[in-house]
N, C-alpha and C positions, 0 to 999 in steps of 0.2 A: 208520860215523866218529864218533870220540869227539867232541864239541864243548865239554868242558869248560874253561872259561877258564883262560889261563896265571897271570891274576893279578886276584886278587879283592879289593877294599876293603871290610872289614866293619865300619865303626864303630870305628875305631880299631886294629882289627887289620888287618895285611895277609897276605893269603896267596899266596905267590909259589912258582915251582920249586925244588926244591933246587940247592944249589951247591956244589963240591967244596970250598970254604972251610967248609962247615957242620961238615964230619965233627968236628972238635975239639968242638963245642958238642954234636953229638949223642952223642957217647962221654962227656961230662961230665954231660949231662942223664941218660942211662940208666944211670949207674951211682950216680946218686942214689937211695937207699933210699926214699924218698916216692914216685918214679916207677916204678921196678923192680918194688916189691913188686904192682903191680896189673897189670903187663904178661906174658902168659903167653910170648910171643915172645922175650923178653928173656933173654940170656945173663948168668951173672954169674961172673966180673965182665965188664963189656962192653967188648970191644975195636975197635981201628983196624976190624979185618976186619969186625967185625960191623958197624958203621957203614957199612962200604962197601957191604954189602948192602943197606941200607935205600936210599941214596944210588944204589945201582942201580936200585931198583924205581922212582924217580921218573923214570927213562927211558921207561917205560912208561904212555902217557897213559891206559890203560884203569884203572890203580891210582887214577888222582885224588889223589896225594900232593902235599901242599903243606905247606911251612913256614910257620910263625907268626911275624912279625914285628911289634914295637912299638916305634916311636921306632930303627928302623933296626937294633934287637938281636932276634936269634931267640928266641923264649921257648918254642918247642914246635914240634908236627907234628900233622898227621892224613892218615888214609887212608881213602877211602871204599869202595874195591872192590877184591876182592868181599867181604869183612868189614872194618868199620870199625875201627880202633882211632886212637888219640890220646894225646898226653901234653902238659902244660904246666909249666913250670920253677916251682917252689914261689913263686919271689918273682912270677910273674903270676898266680897263683891266687886267686880269692875277689872279683874283678873283674868276672865274667860275660864275659870273654874268648873262652872256648873255646864257650860257649853261643852268641855271637854268628858266630864263626868258623864252627861246622857249620852254624847256620841259613842263613848265608849259600852255603855249600859244596854243601850239601843242594838249595838253592833252584836252583842251578846245575847240578847234577846232573841233578835231573828235569825242568828248562828242556826237555828232549828225552826221548824214550821210552827208559827206562833199566830193567833189573831190579830187583829189591827190592834195600833195603840191609838187612845183618845186623850185629849187632853182641853179643858175648858180654862179661859183666864176672863178676867174682868175686863171690859169692853175699854178702859182706859189704863190698861196694865202695857203699856207698850213694849217695855222690854221683856215681858214673857214673849209676848206676840212676835217681835223680832228673833228670838231664840228658837222659837218654833218653826218659823218660816227658814232659818239658817238651818235647821236641821232637815226638813224636807216636807215637815208635815203641811196639809192642804188646810184652807179654811172650810168649814161646812156652810153650805147656805143659808142655814136657819140658825137663829141664835135661841137662846133662853137666857132667864132669870134666875139668878140663886141669891140664897140669903147669906149674909156675911154678919156675923155675930159682932164683930169688931164696930161696925157702923149701924148696927141694928135695923138694918134695911136689905129689900131686894135690889140686886143691881144687874143691867143688862152684862151677859156674856158673850164669848165668841166660843166655838167649840171649833177643834182641830182634829185631823185624822192622820194617820200615818200607817201604811200596811207593807209588807215585806217587799212586794214588787218595787213600790216605790222607794223604798231605803237601797233596795240594791242597784237601781237605776241611780240614783243620786249619790250611792257610795259603793261602788263593783267590789266585790271581793277579788283579792291578787293573792295567787300561791307563786311562791319564789324559791327557786332551788338554783343556788350558784349565778350564773348570767342568764339565767331563764325565768321568764316571768309569764304566768298564762292568769288572763282576765278575760271577761266577757265577751263575745263578739258583738259588732254592732253594723248597723246597715254599711257604714264606711267602709267595713273590711271587707264587703262581698266582693267586689273584682279581686282583690287578692287571694281569697279563699275559692274562688271559682277555677283559678290555674291548678290549685293542689288538689281539686277533687279525683278520688281513684279511677283509672279504668274501668270499663266493664270487664268483667272476669276476675279481677284482684279480689283479695280477701277484704269483707267488710263492703264492698260495693253496694250492696242493696238497701245499706242505711243513709247512705247520701244522695243528694238531686242532681238532676242534670246542670250544667251552666245555667242554662237561661232560668233556673227555679231556685238558684241560691239566695236570693232577696227573702223569698218566701220561707225558704229553709231557716234561716237566722233570726228573721221573727218567731216562726214555729219553736224555735229550739230557744228563744230567749232566756238567759238566766232569771229564773223568778223563784228559786230557793237555794240557799248557799250550796255550792259544789255540785250544780247541776244545769246543764244546758251545754251551749256551743261556746267552746272557749278557744281564743288564739293563743297561740304561743309566739313571745317576744325574745329578742337577744337583748344584748347589754345596749344597745344604740335604739330601742324600743322600737326595732322592726319586725313586723310579722313574718315570723319563716315558719309558722306552722299551725295546725289545729287539731283540736279534740273534742269530743262528743262525750261529755259525762254524763252520767245519773247520779240520781240523790246520795246513792252510796260511797261516791267517787270510784265507782268501779270503772276501768277506761275501756274505750273501742281501741283500735290502733290508731296511733298518731299519724298526721299526715302532714309531710314538711313540703317546703317549696322546691328544694332542690336534694338529690341525693346524697350530696355532700354534707348539707345539714342535718339529714335522717341519720347518717353514720356518726357527726361529730356529736348530736346532743341526745340520741335516742337513750344514751346511759344517764344522763341528766334526767330526764321527764322520767325514767323509771324509779330513780331516788325520790323526785318529788311526789309520785303517787305513794310510795311506800310511806314517806312522811306523813304526808297528807292521811293517809288511812289508820297511821298510828294515832294520830292526834284526834281522830274523829271519834 
């Protein structure tokens, strides 16, 4: 079941479903040389019939196709799956709009288990390559050639890939409640986490390793899907004060704190955080 949101607000850019009224703008955009030359799928000239094919894709939820709107004006479009493509009107370029839009869209896409994302761009499209690199895409070792209608010839292209685990490593999910933040544990947290391991005979002890295996435990339980894995609990000063192991449903085991005082002080906030996460999942 596709859970990609219908509408996403991305810091000044609204990602919304396509509408039949977008047809004229789509035709105008994709007849602009500064847009058409970079897109292998764009015919030249681009007609109403061609635009209708794009709008038809928007009815398939798996495409994750959204129009980009700024101040009630459509300025571009993006499609995530199965392969990414996007465009932005020249008047809207140079403002970081596409970067913010793609970041928000990819975050939503990987919020639930999803296939990797692939993106292909012309070898001379340095702007697109830079954007994909900043987002975390990896360059594939082998390139390919695609036919570009605007130039009437096949050109060398570079393929890129991004999977859930890459995205979560570069953009770790954070859960916030009051002064507390939960974030995925990393290897540098291991010494602090070792001091919080429950003692033998205490509730839930069998789920945790001996102190000398905490590094391997952190790696084994690294966050590989949203809301799942070993998380550390930080206070408002970003000091690690606790840890908790989550499964994919955000069902919790008992959190463990650095000190009894921290447990007494923050246990209720942790309960609230989990309730909020479950309500929003």
